[in-house]
Phi, psi and omega in degrees: 000004183283150175264158175292136180268164174284156181312131177086352179253153172241156181268107181275165171288146176267114183240166177207117183253139177232004174204163180289327183296321175296322180301309181301317176303317180288329170299318184295314178302318172293320179300322188266001177230147176300141181216161186252140180261110177285318194260200179275343186254135178285171177304311183295324183295317177303310185303309179296332176289317175296324174293320179302321186286328176297308183295324182297331175291346178255323184264342178091159174209135180252129177204151188284139180230124176310143177305322180292334180287313177304332185285306184276341189309313182280347178256321180254329190275311190306311175304316188293326185282334185278349186261314184199119185285135188291152185255149170075023168285122181272111172292138174305151176311311180301325177284320176302326182284342177272332193244346186244103177296139175291318174216143176202148173288140182304311185296322177292311176305312185293322177298310177306315178297315178292327172297320177295318184293318173300322172302313187294335173281338183246347182251131172267002177274135180221143181267150172304144169283138185301333180263312186264358177079214185299137170227129174298167177298315179302320177290327169301317188292318186287329172302311187284334171299311187294314183302316185285321176307310183296311187289317182287341174296341179267009181241119189231127181294000000 
């Protein structure tokens, strides 16, 4: 049922998460069985990145965003982002350094993600997203679910 990918592109898995428990279950499943890495990130780096994004939604993260993205973000980018996370977005180097670990142990990354998820459940504070602005708790959850779907889709059992 896989579709043909465009030249230079890979066909990732299509996932759909409705809870953080489903994300953790998928990560655990990938960890215990062989899987193919279609993208540039290993499972530990992917999990570490998802963890950093979860913590950033509570603590905030600053990185340069062009003014026009901030202008159109809440109106054009936000609705699309909460439905399906875009693939192939190149983060600026300063952002990559804050959100993407170079190397990380799987167990450390998973523990960091689980701590972040526990924080999401107990802390009602959320910071604005640098591009799309203010998100409700439910919108932040949708953001994290779509974000995890996109990244974990590049890891195929």
